ZAZAVEX-159121 format. One record per residue: residue in three letters; x, y, z of N, C-alpha, C in turn. Coordinates in steps of 0.001 Angstrom, whole numbers, padded with zeros to 6 digits, always signed. Layout:
# residues N
alaXYZXYZXYZ ...
//
This chain:
# residues 383
met+005493+013350+039398+006227+014573+039074+005797+015724+039973 lys+004864+015508+040884+004401+016591+041745+005536+017154+042574 his+006540+016335+042892+007670+016813+043673+008855+017189+042785 thr+008688+017116+041483+009791+017425+040557+009289+018305+039415 lys+008449+019291+039735+007829+020090+038681+008821+020917+037873 asp+009984+021169+038430+010966+021966+037710+011854+021115+036804 lys+011667+019812+036846+012522+018921+036065+012007+018770+034638 val+012936+018450+033760+012599+018093+032388+012928+016616+032206 met+011974+015871+031664+012161+014442+031458+012092+014128+029968 val+012836+013107+029567+012802+012649+028187+012313+011204+028171 phe+011272+010962+027389+010694+009624+027262+010881+009132+025824 ser+010875+007806+025672+011093+007202+024357+010154+006017+024160 ala+009648+005878+022937+008856+004697+022561+009235+004296+021151 pro+009413+002998+020888+009869+002557+019564+008729+002304+018590 gly+009080+002336+017299+008184+001803+016300+008165+000289+016398 arg+007296-000322+015626+007213-001775+015684+007146-002366+014283 thr+007538-003599+014174+007350-004328+012933+006584-005607+013236 glu+005636-005922+012376+004886-007171+012495+005655-008258+011759 leu+006026-009297+012461+006778-010390+011850+005859-011468+011292 ser+004710-011653+011927+003701-012587+011421+002423-012377+012220 gly+001332-012919+011689+000047-012707+012334-000661-011525+011706 asn-000726-011523+010368-001331-010397+009655-002847-010414+009844 his-003366-009386+010510-004799-009247+010789-005357-010440+011568 thr-004604-010920+012517-005125-011960+013419-005503-011400+014783 asp-004915-010263+015172-005112-009775+016545-006555-009406+016829 his-007238-008781+015855-008623-008372+016126-009582-009552+016155 gln-009093-010745+015803-009885-011970+015937-009395-012816+017112 his-008680-012176+018035-008163-012803+019258-007150-013894+018931 gly-006384-013696+017872-005414-014692+017445-004024-014451+017994 arg-003047-015117+017363-001642-015010+017765-000916-014077+016796 val+000073-013370+017307+000915-012535+016457+002361-012666+016900 leu+003245-012314+015994+004680-012245+016271+005128-010860+015816 ala+005721-010107+016717+006069-008722+016410+007363-008344+017119 ala+007882-007162+016778+009124-006718+017400+009190-005202+017413 ala+009821-004664+018460+010164-003248+018495+011421-003037+017663 val+011511-001881+017007+012651-001611+016136+013392-000351+016585 asn+014526-000113+015957+015433+000942+016398+015094+002317+015838 leu+013852+002543+015472+013340+003876+015159+012387+004254+016284 glu+012437+005498+016742+011725+005835+017964+011094+007214+017917 met+010161+007406+018852+009632+008723+019167+010212+009159+020498 leu+010657+010411+020552+011192+010989+021778+010307+012159+022200 ala+010117+012303+023508+009338+013416+024040+010090+014078+025179 gln+010251+015390+025073+010788+016182+026172+009594+016749+026940 val+009558+016489+028249+008351+016771+029036+008674+017674+030220 ser+007856+018712+030390+007954+019583+031563+006542+019986+031984 ala+006396+020429+033227+005083+020820+033741+004706+022210+033257 asn+003395+022454+033132+002915+023812+032884+001826+024156+033898 glu+001445+025427+033941+000444+025891+034905-000919+026082+034254 arg-001118+025574+033043-002367+025827+032303-003385+024705+032456 asn-002994+023626+033125-003856+022449+033267-004257+021882+031899 thr-003299+021873+031007-003517+021285+029687-002393+020309+029375 leu-002701+019367+028506-001664+018559+027881-001395+019193+026529 cys-000237+019795+026397+000136+020500+025167+001216+019683+024468 val+000855+019091+023336+001762+018222+022594+002174+018922+021312 cys+003454+019211+021207+004007+019843+020007+004836+018791+019267 ser+004348+018362+018099+005020+017322+017331+005726+017950+016142 glu+006999+017670+016012+007805+018216+014939+007172+017925+013580 gly+006867+018973+012844+006276+018814+011527+004770+018674+011519 phe+004146+018574+012708+002697+018350+012770+001970+019359+013660 gly+002664+020400+014082+001999+021442+014847+001743+021065+016289 thr+000851+021827+016921+000597+021697+018355-000845+021284+018622 thr-001007+020353+019552-002318+019921+020024-002401+020212+021516 glu-003457+020896+021946-003591+021231+023365-004944+020752+023876 ile-004913+019960+024948-006106+019348+025526-006349+019911+026921 asp-007540+020439+027143-007928+020942+028459-008260+019756+029357 leu-007533+019621+030454-007745+018467+031343-009057+018553+032109 asn-009741+019687+032048-011063+019801+032651-012165+019278+031734 asp-011812+018962+030500-012800+018497+029520-012214+017334+028730 leu-012447+016124+029234-011893+014928+028592-012963+014075+027921 ala-014141+014649+027723-015209+013919+027042-014864+013746+025567 met-015311+012635+024999-015062+012356+023596-015742+013395+022710 arg-015056+013809+021652-015599+014773+020705-015626+014166+019304 lys-016803+014121+018697-016904+013572+017346-016081+014377+016352 ser-015959+015671+016594-015225+016530+015682-013731+016224+015669 glu-013242+015481+016675-011814+015158+016771-011467+013781+016218 lys-012450+013070+015684-012170+011738+015146-010997+011791+014161 asn-010177+010774+014190-009025+010648+013284-007996+011757+013463 ser-007863+012267+014694-006904+013341+014942-006003+013008+016120 thr-004861+013699+016173-003956+013555+017313-004654+013943+018607 ala-005486+014987+018541-006208+015442+019729-007071+014322+020319 ala-007673+013503+019450-008505+012406+019927-007677+011393+020722 leu-006483+011091+020232-005624+010128+020931-005188+010672+022289 val-004743+011926+022322-004271+012515+023575-005411+012610+024576 arg-006570+013091+024125-007718+013231+025020-008188+011861+025524 gly-008194+010879+024626-008653+009544+025021-007733+008894+026039 ile-006423+008998+025814-005468+008412+026766-005579+009114+028114 ala-005683+010445+028103-005836+011185+029358-007123+010797+030071 ala-008197+010620+029296-009482+010229+029893-009376+008875+030578 lys-008712+007927+029929-008606+006585+030520-007760+006605+031787 phe-006677+007380+031804-005884+007497+033037-006693+008143+034150 thr-007501+009139+033810-008355+009773+034815-009373+008778+035355 gln-009962+007978+034472-010913+006945+034901-010255+005930+035831 asn-008952+005741+035652-008208+004803+036498-007632+005466+037752 gly-008077+006689+038019-007732+007325+039290-006560+008283+039262 ala-005972+008541+038099-004831+009460+038027-005311+010908+038158 ala-004589+011693+038947-004876+013124+039099-003899+013891+038209 leu-004335+014211+037001-003456+014808+036015-003305+016314+036229 phe-002136+016846+035890-001951+018288+035784-001246+018595+034475 gly-001062+019885+034191-000579+020292+032883+000836+019876+032558 leu+001029+019462+031309+002355+019100+030810+002552+019696+029426 asp+003778+020152+029170+004214+020494+027825+005060+019336+027307 ile+004659+018792+026180+005292+017598+025622+005755+017916+024202 ser+007070+017912+024001+007648+018208+022691+008153+016911+022071 val+007579+016538+020918+007827+015219+020329+008628+015337+019038 thr+009672+014524+018938+010386+014326+017682+010352+012838+017351 ser+010481+012514+016085+010304+011112+015711+011146+010719+014513 ser+011701+009505+014570+012305+008874+013393+011386+007784+012845 val+010195+007609+013492+009177+006671+013001+008271+007463+012073 leu+008547+007418+010787+007833+008265+009848+006389+007807+009699 pro+005443+008742+009667+004039+008380+009431+003900+007646+008104 gly+003087+006592+008096+002897+005825+006877+004032+004879+006560 ser+005000+004747+007472+006150+003884+007215+005850+002418+007476 gly+004656+002129+008014+004323+000756+008348+004929+000301+009654 leu+005598+001215+010362+006217+000881+011645+005370+001384+012801 ser+004171+001801+012468+003137+002190+013424+003531+003388+014275 ser+003606+004533+013621+003867+005768+014347+002741+006091+015315 ser+001507+005715+014977+000382+005995+015881+000508+005202+017176 ala+000890+003921+017071+001061+003108+018282+002220+003622+019118 ala+003329+003995+018461+004465+004546+019198+004051+005815+019933 phe+003244+006648+019272+002768+007876+019901+001883+007560+021107 glu+000967+006615+020952+000088+006233+022058+000891+005682+023235 val+001871+004829+022944+002703+004268+024001+003540+005362+024658 leu+004030+006299+023862+004813+007408+024400+003981+008229+025392 ile+002780+008636+024986+001919+009426+025878+001524+008603+027096 gly+001191+007332+026892+000826+006467+028017+001969+006271+028991 thr+003189+006107+028468+004363+005937+029326+004618+007194+030149 ile+004449+008352+029526+004627+009626+030233+003638+009739+031392 leu+002365+009528+031111+001348+009679+032154+001493+008609+033228 asn+001868+007408+032824+002064+006324+033792+003195+006640+034758 his+004299+007156+034228+005463+007440+035071+005217+008640+035982 ile+004663+009700+035416+004537+010945+036176+003403+010900+037183 phe+002275+010305+036805+001082+010389+037649+000710+009092+038355 cys+001291+007975+037929+000875+006690+038492+002038+005905+039085 gly+003209+006495+039150+004353+005806+039725+004762+004562+038971 gly+004379+004472+037692+004745+003310+036878+003954+002064+037201 arg+002777+002214+037831+002056+001013+038289+001410+000226+037156 phe+001188+000864+036002+000607+000127+034881+001709-000601+034118 ser+001442-001861+033777+002411-002678+033050+002471-002227+031596 pro+003533-002628+030868+003589-002303+029440+002356-002766+028669 val+001829-003943+029008+000634-004429+028315-000568-003549+028642 glu-000695-003110+029876-001808-002240+030251-001707-000882+029564 ile-000486-000360+029412-000306+000890+028665-000752+000692+027217 ala-000403-000451+026630-000840-000762+025268-002362-000804+025179 gln-003013-001393+026165-004469-001486+026161-005125-000113+026269 ile-004514+000775+027035-005032+002144+027140-004935+002844+025787 gly-003796+002674+025094-003639+003263+023770-004649+002720+022780 gln-004867+001405+022811-005839+000800+021918-007240+001331+022198 trp-007586+001459+023482-008909+001966+023851-009105+003372+023298 ala-008091+004216+023415-008192+005585+022900-008354+005586+021383 glu-007618+004701+020703-007699+004650+019241-009054+004125+018782 asn-009566+003107+019480-010882+002558+019133-012005+003539+019434 thr-011982+004115+020637-013124+004862+021150-013104+006333+020760 tyr-011982+006988+020920-011897+008428+020655-011470+008721+019207 phe-010454+008010+018732-009938+008233+017385-010877+007654+016326 gly-011511+006517+016662-012499+005929+015768-011982+004887+014812 lys-010816+004289+015126-010270+003240+014259-010352+001905+014980 pro-010973+000886+014365-011140-000417+015027-009873-001269+014960 cys-008779-000793+015579-007503-001511+015517-007456-002631+016544 gly-006546-003576+016328-006262-004596+017324-005266-004058+018333 leu-004583-004963+019024-003693-004572+020125-002231-004871+019828 met-001937-005449+018669-000570-005861+018398+000409-004692+018377 asp+000065-003631+017642+001011-002538+017443+001437-001918+018764 gln+000456-001599+019593+000759-000959+020875+001559-001884+021792 thr+001225-003160+021806+001929-004100+022682+003381-004254+022267 ala+003634-004380+020977+005010-004532+020494+005849-003312+020851 ser+005270-002119+020693+005995-000899+021036+006215-000788+022535 ser+005223-001151+023310+005289-000949+024754+006206-001951+025453 val+006230-003191+024976+006996-004255+025644+008453-004279+025183 gly+008688-004137+023867+010042-004157+023337+010527-005555+022994 gly+011613-005639+022205+012177-006931+021801+011300-007646+020790 ile+011612-008921+020535+010752-009791+019727+009786-010476+020673 ile+008499-010382+020374+007504-010966+021276+006471-011758+020488 ser+006003-012818+021116+004798-013482+020620+003664-013083+021562 ile+002503-012841+020972+001340-012429+021759+000176-013329+021380 asp-000490-013873+022390-001707-014649+022177-002866-013869+022774 phe-003797-013454+021897-004919-012621+022320-006192-013425+022575 ala-006054-014720+022914-007231-015536+023190-008112-014871+024244 asp-007489-014269+025258-008192-013450+026242-007646-012040+026103 pro-008300-011174+025311-007747-009850+025019-007511-008994+026258 ala-008275-009231+027303-008084-008462+028537-006794-008867+029240 asn-006328-010077+028960-005093-010577+029567-004254-011301+028509 pro-003742-010579+027515-002964-011239+026465-001706-011892+027022 met-001383-013060+026478-000183-013773+026894+000985-013295+026036 val+001955-012643+026668+003090-012061+025966+004356-012804+026363 glu+005101-013270+025369+006354-013976+025622+007466-013320+024826 lys+008529-012918+025519+009689-012355+024837+010571-013479+024328 leu+011061-013330+023103+011885-014350+022476+013296-013814+022277 asp+014261-014565+022731+015667-014156+022625+016208-014601+021279 phe+016244-013668+020327+016670-014035+018981+017199-012801+018266 asp+018197-012981+017442+018799-011872+016711+018958-012288+015252 phe+018207-011629+014365+018251-011995+012953+019650-011828+012359 ser+020420-010893+012883+021745-010630+012315+022677-011830+012474 thr+022429-012664+013491+023276-013847+013687+022984-014920+012651 cys+021909-014743+011889+021526-015724+010872+021910-015273+009465 gly+022721-014234+009397+023201-013783+008100+022188-013017+007284 his+021151-012493+007938+020112-011742+007243+019859-010408+007929 thr+019379-009456+007145+019024-008139+007656+017544-007893+007400 leu+016879-007341+008405+015464-007007+008286+015323-005641+007612 cys+014579-005591+006518+014337-004333+005805+012835-004068+005702 ile+012476-002803+005835+011116-002363+005581+011162-001433+004374 ile+010332-001705+003395+010386-000991+002123+009103-000209+001913 asp+009247+001088+001686+008113+001974+001466+007635+001828+000028 ser+006388+001402-000126+005847+001177-001469+005532+002477-002194 gly+005429+003567-001453+005091+004852-002057+003631+005213-001982 ala+002788+004306-001454+001358+004587-001289+001079+004854+000185 asp+000250+005877+000458-000055+006172+001855-001392+005547+002255 his-001694+005666+003591-002871+005004+004141-004127+005875+004125 ala-004062+007031+003487-005200+007935+003492-006435+007259+002886 asp-007565+007454+003544-008866+006970+003059-008958+005442+002975 leu-008178+004745+003762-008231+003278+003735-008918+002683+004961 thr-009489+003540+005807-010134+003039+007030-011193+001996+006706 glu-011982+002207+005658-013035+001260+005305-012449-000064+004828 glu-011308-000037+004136-010672-001287+003712-010288-002127+004926 tyr-009702-001479+005937-009307-002213+007142-010532-002687+007916 ala-011530-001818+008018-012745-002184+008757-013456-003355+008095 ala-013393-003428+006744-014062-004515+006030-013455-005869+006375 ile-012142-005913+006599-011514-007183+006974-012078-007673+008292 thr-012106-006798+009280-012663-007173+010585-014130-007565+010450 arg-014888-006753+009733-016327-006993+009587-016593-008332+008905 glu-015848-008644+007846-016094-009889+007107-015675-011110+007916 met-014552-011016+008622-014158-012136+009474-015211-012384+010555 lys-015719-011307+011118-016732-011463+012170-018046-011992+011607 ser-018336-011703+010344-019564-012230+009747-019501-013745+009630 val-018304-014266+009374-018130-015724+009340-018251-016294+010745 ala-017615-015646+011717-017709-016118+013101-019158-016148+013569 ala-019945-015163+013134-021350-015086+013565-022158-016285+013079 met-021740-016904+011989-022427-018104+011500-022301-019262+012479 phe-021343-019165+013387-021140-020187+014411-021546-019660+015793 asp-022280-018538+015783-022713-017880+017022-021526-017449+017882 lys-020463-017048+017220-019275-016552+017912-018998-015124+017456 glu-018282-014369+018292-017954-012989+017932-016691-012893+017101 val-015737-013803+017350-014462-013765+016638-014084-015168+016178 leu-013199-015224+015174-012850-016510+014576-012041-017403+015505 arg-011332-016815+016464-010536-017647+017380-011422-018638+018130 asp-012683-018286+018311-013596-019154+019064-014328-020156+018177 val-014026-020152+016881-014667-021070+015935-013771-022283+015730 asn-014366-023465+015724-013619-024692+015467-013202-024747+013998 lys-011912-024881+013753-011378-024845+012391-011965-025960+011526 asn-012062-027152+012052-012585-028272+011265-014048-028058+010905 glu-014810-027510+011842-016212-027230+011561-016325-026142+010495 phe-015450-025166+010553-015443-024113+009529-015272-024718+008145 tyr-014272-025584+007977-014013-026149+006657-015127-027097+006207 ser-015820-027705+007147-016908-028609+006780-018140-027857+006278 arg-018212-026553+006546-019395-025765+006173-019096-024745+005077 leu-018041-024964+004286-017643-023984+003280-018756-023612+002291 pro-019514-024568+001736-020557-024172+000774-021570-023208+001381 glu-022018-023519+002580-022997-022664+003255-022413-021290+003568 leu-021158-021274+004015-020530-020010+004391-020336-019101+003191 arg-019957-019671+002040-019782-018863+000835-021095-018232+000409 thr-022180-018988+000521-023495-018468+000140-023926-017332+001059 ser-023688-017507+002346-024171-016541+003332-023267-015324+003474 cys-021951-015532+003419-021002-014457+003732-020251-013930+002525 gly-020236-014702+001442-019472-014307+000262-018091-014934+000257 ser-017541-015116-000922-016267-015813-001062-015119-015069-000388 arg-015088-013731-000510-013966-013003+000067-013926-013144+001578 ala-015080-013084+002220-015121-013242+003671-014603-014618+004076 val-014967-015644+003309-014521-017001+003618-013018-017134+003389 leu-012506-016552+002314-011066-016575+002080-010312-015881+003214 arg-010840-014761+003679-010193-014054+004776-010228-014870+006061 ala-011307-015604+006267-011364-016494+007431-010346-017624+007289 met-010199-018162+006081-009170-019180+005843-007792-018637+006211 his-007529-017405+005791-006250-016787+006138-006059-016755+007643 phe-007103-016377+008360-006955-016305+009811-006548-017655+010386 phe-007257-018702+010031-006968-020017+010621-005543-020468+010290 glu-005113-020262+009050-003785-020707+008657-002698-019810+009256 glu-002933-018511+009272-001946-017575+009804-001791-017749+011312 asn-002895-018003+011987-002844-018187+013436-001975-019390+013798 glu-002101-020461+013045-001276-021640+013276+000172-021376+012862 arg+000349-020578+011812+001694-020277+011312+002515-019532+012371 val+001886-018629+013101+002600-017918+014162+003158-018904+015179 arg+002346-019881+015570+002814-020888+016532+004024-021623+015989 leu+003984-021951+014706+005101-022673+014100+006345-021794+013994 gln+006149-020503+013750+007301-019594+013669+007960-019410+015030 val+007151-019333+016060+007718-019244+017412+008539-020493+017707 arg+008008-021637+017318+008746-022893+017520+010050-022879+016741 ala+010019-022381+015499+011230-022323+014682+012283-021423+015334 ile+011852-020300+015875+012789-019393+016546+013400-020065+017765 lys+012570-020717+018547+013069-021375+019764+014025-022520+019425 asn+013804-023131+018262+014668-024232+017832+015853-023747+016996 asp+015979-022427+016868+017064-021828+016081+017050-022349+014640 asp+015839-022509+014101+015671-023009+012736+015254-021836+011848 phe+016214-021033+011438+015896-019819+010697+015383-020130+009298 ser+015828-021227+008712+015347-021611+007388+013847-021856+007417 ala+013375-022566+008442+011938-022810+008580+011201-021500+008810 phe+011785-020626+009627+011171-019330+009888+010954-018566+008585 leu+011977-018536+007718+011855-017813+006452+010776-018420+005562 asn+010661-019741+005571+009610-020381+004779+008229-019929+005243 tyr+008061-019794+006552+006772-019341+007077+006517-017875+006743 val+007570-017067+006705+007415-015665+006282+006863-015610+004859 thr+007433-016427+003985+006967-016477+002604+005516-016931+002535 glu+005171-017963+003302+003790-018449+003337+002835-017367+003823 ser+003252-016621+004836+002426-015543+005368+002156-014494+004289 gly+003195-014173+003517+003032-013188+002456+002066-013648+001379 arg+002175-014897+000986+001280-015423-000050-000154-015483+000445 ser-000334-015897+001686-001679-015960+002246-002299-014569+002353 ser-001491-013593+002745-002006-012232+002869-002473-011701+001511 trp-001706-011997+000467-002060-011507-000864-003262-012256-001439 met-003257-013593-001347-004267-014396-002028-005554-014564-001226 leu-005433-014717+000083-006607-015009+000896-007108-013768+001635 leu-006221-013139+002383-006614-011934+003121-006914-010786+002157 gln-006192-010724+001063-006409-009718+000014-006255-008295+000544 asn-005113-008053+001209-004829-006700+001695-003602-006106+001010 val-003440-006446-000278-002338-005905-001061-002829-004804-002006 ile-003935-005035-002710-004466-004072-003680-005810-003548-003183 pro-005943-002231-003001-007234-001683-002563-008347-002020-003550 thr-009550-002173-003053-010690-002543-003878-010855-001595-005056 gly-010890-002162-006253-011131-001367-007448-009922-000642-007999 ser-008782-000748-007332-007600-000021-007789-006953-000740-008968 thr-006640+000012-009994-006017-000586-011183-004655+000036-011467 ala-004632+001324-011729-003358+001970-012054-002417+002000-010861 his-002964+002168-009672-002134+002297-008471-002150+000983-007682 gln-001099+000205-007853-000935-001062-007142+000487-001115-006578 glu+000803-000105-005779+002169+000095-005308+002693-001056-004463 val+001855-001581-003562+002309-002667-002687+002592-003919-003507 ala+001708-004236-004433+001922-005400-005303+003212-005244-006100 phe+003451-004042-006604+004669-003795-007370+005907-003960-006498 ala+005872-003397-005284+007021-003488-004378+007314-004935-004007 leu+006273-005723-003741+006459-007138-003419+007121-007885-004582 thr+006634-007632-005782+007166-008316-006961+008618-007927-007215 leu+008914-006643-007064+010284-006166-007252+011231-006804-006238 ala+010833-006806-004967+011690-007366-003923+011904-008860-004120 glu+010847-009576-004501+010970-011012-004720+011922-011295-005876 arg+011842-010482-006907+012751-010661-008057+014195-010434-007632 leu+014448-009402-006838+015809-009094-006410+016366-010164-005467 leu+015512-010759-004649+015960-011801-003729+016260-013105-004473 asn+015563-013336-005598+015866-014470-006485+015894-015808-005734 gly+014825-016034-004955+014686-017321-004273+015352-017396-002921 arg+016012-016345-002498+016646-016321-001175+015851-015404-000246 gly+016140-015481+001052+015457-014616+002005+013953-014815+001985 ala+013209-013747+002239+011748-013824+002236+011185-012411+002177 val+009956-012308+001665+009295-011008+001569+007799-011190+001803 arg+007165-010191+002412+005719-010254+002681+005171-008843+002841 val+003849-008722+002661+003190-007467+002972+003292-007223+004469 his+003347-005971+004853+003637-005620+006240+002482-004842+006848 gly+002059-005249+008043+001058-004478+008767-000310-004555+008128 gly-001024-003428+008169-002409-003410+007699-002571-003722+006239 gly-001566-003349+005424-001626-003630+004008-002304-002519+003219 phe-002535-002789+001934-003162-001892+000961-002277-000703+000586 ala-001438-000259+001494-000535+000866+001264+000629+000709+002229 gly+001498+001724+002254+002577+001676+003235+003722+000793+002797 thr+004025-000222+003594+005295-000922+003422+005166-002422+003243 ile+006286-002990+002763+006465-004438+002760+007701-004742+003608 gln+007858-006009+003936+008953-006458+004806+009797-007475+004043 ala+011116-007375+004195+012009-008333+003539+013116-008752+004491 phe+013427-010036+004476+014610-010562+005149+015646-010796+004050 val+016705-009990+004081+017659-009950+002980+018988-010564+003413 pro+019501-011574+002679+020835-012101+002991+021863-010965+002979 asn+022746-010981+003952+023681-009861+004107+024532-009607+002861 asp+024893-010673+002139+025718-010466+000949+024945-009798-000188 leu+023605-009870-000141+022780-009227-001161+022359-007811-000777 leu+022552-007436+000489+021959-006208+001001+022353-004956+000212 pro+023636-004705-000062+023974-003473-000799+023271-003371-002154 his+023294-004479-002913+022643-004477-004234+021134-004347-004085 phe+020556-005083-003130+019110-005053-002905+018651-003640-002579 lys+019307-003004-001630+018923-001659-001215+019090-000663-002358 ser+020189-000779-003071+020445+000126-004191+019369+000009-005271 glu+019007-001219-005623+018022-001429-006690+016623-001013-006241 ile+016271-001323-004991+014962-000895-004474+014852+000628-004549 glu+015887+001332-004112+015822+002788-004076+015965+003397-005477 his+016585+002677-006378+016642+003129-007775+015238+003183-008367 val+014398+002197-008016+013049+002103-008578+012023+002870-007739 leu+012078+002712-006417+011041+003273-005539+011421+004604-004914 gly+012678+005014-005088+013081+006315-004569+014063+006222-003417 glu+014917+007209-003323+015919+007253-002260+015252+007269-000887 gly+015788+006462+000018+015237+006385+001366+014056+005450+001512 ser+013698+004734+000443+012529+003848+000513+012831+002522+001194 cys+014113+002160+001319+014488+000895+001963+015110+001190+003325 his+014380+000841+004378+014840+001092+005745+015500-000169+006300 val+016767-000080+006653+017488-001189+007273+017312-001079+008784 leu+016735-002117+009389+016332-002043+010792+017082-003049+011658 ser+017054-002786+012950+017481-003768+013940+016441-003787+015051 ile+016483-004821+015871+015500-004995+016943+015917-004189+018168 arg+014978-003471+018760+015220-002728+019998+014636-003529+021163 gln+015431-003757+022170+015006-004586+023299+014100-003848+024279 gln+014185-002520+024320+013375-001756+025265+012090-001276+024615 gly+011029-001224+025397+009771-000651+024938+009690+000805+025310 gly+008533+001257+025812+008363+002619+026255+009112+002848+027565 ile+009945+003885+027621+010795+004090+028790+010976+005576+029109 leu+011337+005854+030358+011901+007146+030739+013374+007078+030355 ala+013770+007909+029392+015133+007818+028866+016114+008723+029610 glu+015587+009842+030175+016498+010803+030764+015713+011717+031698 glu+016344+012137+032784+015708+013058+033734+016753+014071+034182 ala+016394+015357+034080+017342+016398+034426+016670+017519+035214 
//
């Protein structure tokens, strides 16, 4: 943009939905995800202040001095941490940044389970990549930069699925066996051709104060891997794991072992779902969606927060949706779990009644009807 400082550019990044692979990415496993038709838009112009000034509709303004990109503990869990971290990583990679005013609007609602944070990271990364790096970083590399900022500056131990799905676009399978070089495959598939609509349903519970719940899943899975002198479960032999169940329960606790069981089964399930999609076997795909949901609830245990009794919004939403589907379609917990959203594949003939009943119980606007977006993070317009 050094030769186009008077121009205004518009960038776009989509939200994402996790189709399968619940909490497998941080164990270097497989996931199935897709970009959706809800997006973040940014209008970008240069400024003379040498700052990245991000004004997000409804969330105020964040301004980062490009002369000071060191991590700040006081910024943990803030937008400023993400912006500063992404800028720092681009600077480390040789980018010569100058000031930008970035005005952001979004249809990816925070807490919607469609990963507004990943869309935001991909949006900022796409902007800096295009303006300062000539687009030399790939969509996967932009995702990795966002993840690094979230892990290191923001302070959340997230995996890489959310950012990759937003950055690449379409339906993708990702194998994180080598996290530095994840294997990403785009799948040509359209759920609408199978007579079903993808819905995301807001349970009414937000993700506030759940960082420890998410961190515990990673920590417990890694505690099991450590029993085999491995860092992550992907490197543990599944048969050896099952042969040592008594010892593992004693050393790591039953919940950690159940969560490890979920990983092994879910990781294989993703492979089978990819095969079902490639074989145009949507019935098999739906069966695996149902299996994923049951495993997440029973083994991974990311439906009800620890100790919660009166507030079990995700469990209630799952039960309500399953009752309305009455043996058709499929439903599962979505994303990190414990709060936020669930996912449902709804037969088209049931959709009006399903949406109406969900919103009658959970509130107007709680059922989001989605479609797949083929594009990831992009420059949408230049003027």
